[in-house]
Rosetta silent file (secondary structure, phi, psi, omega in degrees, C-alpha in Angstrom):
SEQUENCE: MYGLLNLGSLVFGLIAWILPVINLIRHEKHDHKKWVTLSFMSISACAISLCFQIFYNYHLVKIEDWSALMDTTGAVVFASTILLIVTIILNLTTLIVYRGIGTGGQAPCP
SCORE:     score description
SCORE:     0.000 S_00000001
   1 L     0.000  -45.902 -178.022   78.039   39.159   67.906 S_00000001
   2 L   -71.849  -22.590  176.041   74.979   40.212   69.905 S_00000001
   3 H   -65.192  -23.787  177.881   76.839   43.237   71.256 S_00000001
   4 H   -68.629  -19.342  176.584   76.777   44.602   67.715 S_00000001
   5 H   -63.470  -38.061  177.353   73.006   44.971   68.063 S_00000001
   6 H   -66.487  -42.454  177.643   73.587   47.817   70.526 S_00000001
   7 H   -63.900  -44.173  178.155   76.065   49.485   68.167 S_00000001
   8 H   -62.538  -38.479  177.949   73.686   49.013   65.241 S_00000001
   9 H   -63.126  -41.992  178.043   70.858   50.458   67.307 S_00000001
  10 H   -64.087  -44.627 -179.013   72.945   53.546   68.068 S_00000001
  11 H   -63.598  -46.950 -179.808   73.943   53.995   64.412 S_00000001
  12 H   -67.486  -32.243  175.321   70.387   53.635   63.128 S_00000001
  13 H   -64.095  -42.451  176.737   69.150   55.975   65.855 S_00000001
  14 H   -65.285  -39.221  176.764   71.616   58.633   64.739 S_00000001
  15 H   -61.775  -39.890 -179.957   70.567   58.100   61.120 S_00000001
  16 H   -61.688  -29.535  178.909   66.940   58.551   62.178 S_00000001
  17 H   -89.606  -33.415 -175.753   67.836   61.999   63.560 S_00000001
  18 H   -71.888  -39.970 -176.849   70.325   63.087   60.888 S_00000001
  19 H   -60.811  -45.550  176.891   68.063   62.528   57.873 S_00000001
  20 H   -67.791  -30.453  176.818   65.316   64.981   58.935 S_00000001
  21 H   -64.818  -41.282  175.855   67.971   67.529   59.898 S_00000001
  22 H   -60.962  -42.799  176.601   69.379   67.216   56.371 S_00000001
  23 H   -57.628  -44.757 -177.967   65.833   67.711   55.060 S_00000001
  24 H   -69.182  -34.406  177.890   65.423   70.863   57.134 S_00000001
  25 H   -68.508  -36.807 -176.125   68.795   72.256   56.047 S_00000001
  26 H   -86.141    0.138 -170.307   67.969   71.654   52.366 S_00000001
  27 H   -65.048  -19.903 -179.410   64.437   73.064   52.472 S_00000001
  28 H   -87.453   -7.141  176.809   65.385   76.386   50.861 S_00000001
  29 L   -77.102  165.411 -175.196   66.818   74.736   47.760 S_00000001
  30 L   -82.015  -15.152 -178.386   64.628   74.320   44.713 S_00000001
  31 L   -92.162  103.391 -178.309   64.771   70.508   44.641 S_00000001
  32 L  -111.222   24.431 -174.196   62.027   69.235   46.968 S_00000001
  33 L   -78.885  -27.056 -169.864   61.636   65.794   45.438 S_00000001
  34 L  -100.312    1.817 -174.036   63.456   63.726   48.051 S_00000001
  35 H   -66.875  -35.435  179.085   62.037   64.986   51.339 S_00000001
  36 H   -67.804  -41.386  179.288   59.378   62.266   51.553 S_00000001
  37 H   -62.652  -44.817  179.924   61.944   59.572   50.825 S_00000001
  38 H   -67.055  -35.277  176.691   64.322   60.895   53.477 S_00000001
  39 H   -66.797  -42.560  177.059   61.505   61.143   56.018 S_00000001
  40 H   -62.006  -42.045  178.066   60.460   57.563   55.270 S_00000001
  41 H   -64.209  -36.611  179.009   64.084   56.432   55.637 S_00000001
  42 H   -64.076  -47.490  179.436   64.312   58.288   58.953 S_00000001
  43 H   -65.835  -36.947  177.060   61.234   56.579   60.383 S_00000001
  44 H   -65.290  -40.765  178.326   62.480   53.234   59.066 S_00000001
  45 H   -63.875  -38.086  176.322   65.871   53.758   60.712 S_00000001
  46 H   -62.787  -44.212  179.392   64.107   54.515   63.994 S_00000001
  47 H   -63.761  -41.168  178.354   62.075   51.308   63.676 S_00000001
  48 H   -64.845  -41.403  178.239   65.194   49.263   62.911 S_00000001
  49 H   -59.709  -46.267  178.737   66.982   50.797   65.894 S_00000001
  50 H   -66.637  -36.428  177.879   64.122   49.878   68.229 S_00000001
  51 H   -63.874  -40.721  176.768   63.930   46.409   66.698 S_00000001
  52 H   -59.543  -39.167  178.232   67.635   45.849   67.401 S_00000001
  53 H   -66.422  -38.167  176.864   66.992   46.669   71.063 S_00000001
  54 H   -64.364  -42.531  177.624   64.135   44.167   71.172 S_00000001
  55 H   -61.343  -41.446 -179.855   66.399   41.515   69.633 S_00000001
  56 H   -66.553  -40.959  176.247   69.096   42.267   72.189 S_00000001
  57 H   -63.791  -38.678  176.232   66.629   42.001   75.082 S_00000001
  58 H   -61.811  -40.159  176.928   65.396   38.715   73.627 S_00000001
  59 H   -60.441  -44.096  179.180   68.990   37.502   73.553 S_00000001
  60 H   -63.596  -37.204  176.733   69.401   38.382   77.236 S_00000001
  61 H   -67.388  -43.037 -177.591   66.212   36.483   78.080 S_00000001
  62 H   -62.526  -38.261  179.443   67.300   33.491   75.998 S_00000001
  63 L   -89.551    2.460  177.562   70.662   33.218   77.787 S_00000001
  64 L    58.593   41.962  175.928   68.900   33.926   81.093 S_00000001
  65 L   -92.508   73.080 -173.404   71.073   36.903   81.992 S_00000001
  66 H   -65.047  -36.056 -178.944   68.463   38.345   84.337 S_00000001
  67 H   -65.833  -41.452  177.241   70.815   40.731   86.098 S_00000001
  68 H   -65.332  -38.792  179.680   71.856   42.389   82.824 S_00000001
  69 H   -65.407  -44.133  179.500   68.241   42.578   81.760 S_00000001
  70 H   -68.497  -33.817 -179.090   67.148   44.162   85.039 S_00000001
  71 H   -72.258  -33.252 -171.356   70.087   46.590   85.015 S_00000001
  72 H  -102.910  -15.016 -173.499   69.574   47.849   81.467 S_00000001
  73 H   -60.701  -43.024  179.885   65.819   47.753   80.890 S_00000001
  74 H   -60.841  -44.433  179.585   65.110   51.153   82.455 S_00000001
  75 H   -67.437  -37.787  179.414   67.790   52.891   80.389 S_00000001
  76 H   -65.506  -42.555  178.397   66.673   51.121   77.209 S_00000001
  77 H   -62.714  -44.939  179.744   63.066   52.193   77.757 S_00000001
  78 H   -62.740  -49.168 -178.543   64.123   55.802   78.394 S_00000001
  79 H   -64.370  -39.161  179.052   66.472   55.955   75.381 S_00000001
  80 H   -65.122  -39.623  178.199   63.893   54.292   73.114 S_00000001
  81 H   -64.049  -45.629  178.145   61.240   56.777   74.182 S_00000001
  82 H   -62.108  -44.010  179.188   63.536   59.744   73.514 S_00000001
  83 H   -58.384  -47.321 -177.805   64.539   58.293   70.128 S_00000001
  84 H   -66.403  -45.445 -178.276   60.934   57.824   69.080 S_00000001
  85 H   -64.524  -46.650 -179.307   59.702   61.226   70.301 S_00000001
  86 H   -65.637  -39.641  178.135   62.577   63.202   68.748 S_00000001
  87 H   -62.543  -43.623  178.473   62.268   61.295   65.453 S_00000001
  88 H   -64.001  -44.441  179.877   58.540   62.025   65.291 S_00000001
  89 H   -62.397  -45.115  179.747   59.066   65.712   66.141 S_00000001
  90 H   -62.533  -42.392 -178.868   61.819   66.123   63.536 S_00000001
  91 H   -72.883  -33.422  174.289   59.760   64.437   60.827 S_00000001
  92 H   -66.931  -39.173  176.248   56.621   66.419   61.709 S_00000001
  93 H   -61.770  -42.822  177.152   58.685   69.606   61.528 S_00000001
  94 H   -61.123  -44.098  178.752   59.942   68.529   58.112 S_00000001
  95 H   -60.199  -45.690 -179.492   56.381   67.836   56.991 S_00000001
  96 H   -63.565  -43.824 -178.861   55.198   71.256   58.167 S_00000001
  97 H   -64.587  -46.671 -175.954   58.120   73.064   56.513 S_00000001
  98 H   -75.233  -30.672  177.432   57.803   71.281   53.174 S_00000001
  99 H   -73.145  -23.197 -179.847   54.014   71.438   53.005 S_00000001
 100 H   -84.341  -15.972 -178.185   54.203   75.199   53.602 S_00000001
 101 L   -73.208  133.834  175.744   56.646   75.853   50.743 S_00000001
 102 L    83.339   -4.212  179.719   55.113   77.266   47.606 S_00000001
 103 L  -117.287    9.805 -179.415   51.715   77.895   49.196 S_00000001
 104 L    69.539   25.777 -179.813   52.536   81.060   51.074 S_00000001
 105 L    84.565   -0.296  179.292   52.444   79.163   54.358 S_00000001
 106 L  -105.913  153.407  176.872   48.902   77.944   53.751 S_00000001
 107 L   -68.923  144.020 -179.498   47.776   74.438   53.098 S_00000001
 108 L   -67.902  150.212  178.215   46.991   73.727   49.449 S_00000001
 109 L   -74.821  141.706  179.421   43.335   73.648   48.407 S_00000001
 110 L   -72.545    0.000    0.000   41.962   70.176   47.643 S_00000001
């Protein structure tokens, strides 16, 4: 059962990356209503993915599987960092692309 947390973390991590890519692919279409929703869903998927890893580490601590915890912690930290950085970069890119549409590349006047 707890092994599914790793699978769920992987799935939500992929969702966190796929949603902004979909946003960037669709940016030339005329319907720009859903980009904020998809960006929010992407960041939420990233948070859920990281939360699943925390739950799994808590499970390893609870069952006192210290060797598994020591063996996997470095890789989990590295993968979590990459997931977070790439998700932020993709969503910032989406924000820049969508905020530039319709304004000639300039920020709108307040």
